[in-house]
N, C-alpha and C positions, 0 to 999 in steps of 0.2 A: 716564693717557697712552694715547692710541690710536695705534698704529703704522700708517702708510700708505705702503707701498712700500719699495723698496730700490734703491740705485744706487752706482755708482762704486767697485767693489772694486779696491783698489790694493795694491801690495806694494813692499818695498825690501829689499835684502840687509842682514842684521844682522851686526854685528861688535862685540865688546867688548874687542878687543885693547888699546885705550888705557885700559881701566879704566872706561869708561862706554859706553852704547849709541851706535853710529854706524850710520846708514842711508844706503845708496848705491844707485845704479842703479834708482831707482824707476820704476814703470810701472803702467798699468792692466791688470788681468788680462783682463777681457772685460766684457760686460754682465751684471749680476746678476739672478738669478731668485729665489733663496731663500738664507737663511742661518739655520742652527740651531746654537745654542751650548749645550753641556752642560758644567757645571762639576763637577769632582771635588774634594770638600772633605774635610778631616779631620772625623771624627765621634767625638770622644772626650769622655766624660762622667765627671767625678769626683763621687762621692757622699760626703757627710759628714753626720753627725747625721740620717741617714735622709732626706736631701734633696739636690738638685743643688747642688754647691758651685762647680764650675768646668765650663765648656764650651770645647771647641776645635773650631771649624768653619772653620778657615782654608783658604785656597786651596791646592790641590795642583797641579792642572793642569786643562786644559779640552780639549774636542773641538769643532771647528767643521766642520759639513757645509755646503759652499757649492755651490749650484747656479748654473751660468753658461750663457750661450747658446752658447758655443764654448770650446775650449781650444786656441788657436793653437800651432803648433810652437815659435815663438820664446819663448812664455811657458812651455810645457812644458820647453824646454831649460833655462830658468833655475830654475823651481820644482822640477823633478825631477832636474836634473843630466844630462839627455840631450844627446848630441852631434848637431849638424847639419852636414852636409857636402854642398855642391852641392844644397841644397834637400831632402836626404833626412835624416830624423831616425832615429837609432839609439839604442835603449834597451839598456843593458848591465847585466849582473848586478852590476857593481861601482859603478854610478851611485849617487851620494849626494845626497839632497835638502838644499839649504842651509837655514839658519835665516833667517827673514825677519820684518820687521815687516809688518803687514797690517791694513787697515781698510776701512770702507765707511760710507755714511750712508743715512738714510731720513727721510721726512717723518713728523712726529708731530702730534697735535692735542691741545691743552690748553685746556679751556674755550672751545672753538670757534675757537681761534687756532692757525694752522699754524706750526710751527717745524721745524728740521732737526737731527736728532740724529746726531752723527758718533762713531764708535768706532775706536780704534787699538789693536790687540793688539801688545804690545811684542816678542813673540818667538813665532814659529809655524814649524812644520815640516810641509809637506804631503807626502802619500804618493801613490803611483801609484793612479789611480782605476780602478774597474771600468769595463768597456766593454760596452754593450748596444745591439744593433741588431736590427731586425726588418723583415720584408718589408712592403710597402705593401698594406693591405687596402682595403675599400670606402671607408674614411675615412682621412685622414692622422693618424698618431700621432707627434708630435714626440718625438724622443729627444735629450736634452741632457746634457752632462757634469755630474757631481757629484764634487767633490774634497773630501777630508777632511784636516784639519790638526790637529796637537796644539798647544795653546796652553800656553806655558811662562812662567816668570818670567824677567825679564832679570837682568843681573848685579847690579842694585840691589834685586831682589826685587819689582819692579813687573811687573804683567802686562797692565794696560789703562789707556788714557787715554780719556776720554769728555767731550764738550761739546755743548751745545745752542745753536744759532744762530738768529738771526731771519731770515736769508736763505739760500737754497740756495747762492748764490755763495760766501758765507763758509764754509759747510760744506765745499765742494769745495776752497777755498783752504787750509783747515786741514789736510785730509787730504793734499793735494799738498805742503804744507809738511812734514808728518811724513815723507812718502816721498821728499822732495827732488825732486819732479817740477816741472819748469819749465813754467809755463802756455804754451799754444800760442795765438798770435793767431788771430782769426777770419778765415777766408778771405774776401776781399772779395766783395761781392755787387753786381752791376750792376742798375740800375733797368730796363734794357731787355734782354730775353733775346737770346741769340745767334740769328742767323737772317738771312733775306733781307728787305730793305726797299726800297721804291720811292723813299723820300726820306731825306734826312739825319736822323740821330738825335742826341738830346742825352742822354748817359749819365751818371748819377751813380753813385758808388761809396760803399759803406758797409762798415765793419768794426766791431771792438769798441771800447769806450770807451777813449780815450787812445791808440789805435793810429794810426800814420801809414801812409798808403797810397802806395806808389810804383808807377807803371805805365809800360808801354812800348806803342808802337803799331808798332814795326818788327820784331816777332817775337823780339826778344832777351829774356832773362830779367831781370825787374825785381829790383833789390836796393836796399840803402840808398845805393849809389853809382852805380847804373845806372838810368836812367829819369827820370821826372818826378814830383815830389812832388805828390800830388793835393790840390787846393784848391777847384776849381769844376767844374761839369759839363763833360764832354768832348764836343766836337762831332765826330761821325763822319759825314763827308760823302762818303767813298769807302770802298771795300772795305778793311777793317782787321782785324787780329788784335790785340785789346786784351788785355794780360796785366797782372795786378796782384798785389801782395803786401802784406800788412799787417805792420808792424814796430813793436815797442815794447821799450824797454829793460827787461831782466830777463826777457823772454819769448822763446820760440822763434818765429822767423818763421812766418807762416802758409803753407799750401800755395799754390802759384801758381794764380790764377784765370785761366781762358782764355775769352774771348768773341770769337767771329769774327762780324763783321758784313759782309754782302754788300749793297752799295748798288747798285741797278740803274739809278738815275736818271742 
């Protein structure tokens, strides 16, 4: 198995108050750069009759070192227990990092065929990361955050789930399901870029598979109950602000797409 890449590091708050693991408030941490997992195992050997009779190499705990492109304040607030007030984050000596479920996926290659391997650690607790910054020299040296977490067993003694998928989309869906993350619809894309045109334009809109697009041309916000359900190309013959949203049951509505067309004819 050859590993190629790393994506989609997610987390969700862990609780076992009901007697089984429950995950809530799932989200994506940031974009992944690297992940290093080290496992701490028992190493007990019983000798009998001058030979090894029993071995215990069972899981004790693990350490994950996760490199990410950024560590946003809203994510730090959750993973490290810091407070945010009026946009300002405050780290206090009494802050306590919560226990979370955490996972990511990466592409692998087996016998020339690409698949996607997803991992979900059942119970992890992250710690305050080190912070390193340096002045710019002759060339740019990017400094990115690295956070470290302790991997533990959940209430049932499980510490990891892992599955290999044929498509990237199913790997993402599996992780989002573990974290309880609701998929977000694709922001509608117009076939004609916003801008100034001398003649009327015919604009088509596209979004994700199975997603319905609702749009307005009067500047109001499109919703499932406001605007027109998109079905055919939209004729833009006069200056228009086209706004569109993608909607699908079970998904979070997409961001609002805004396309302003100025027709000079």
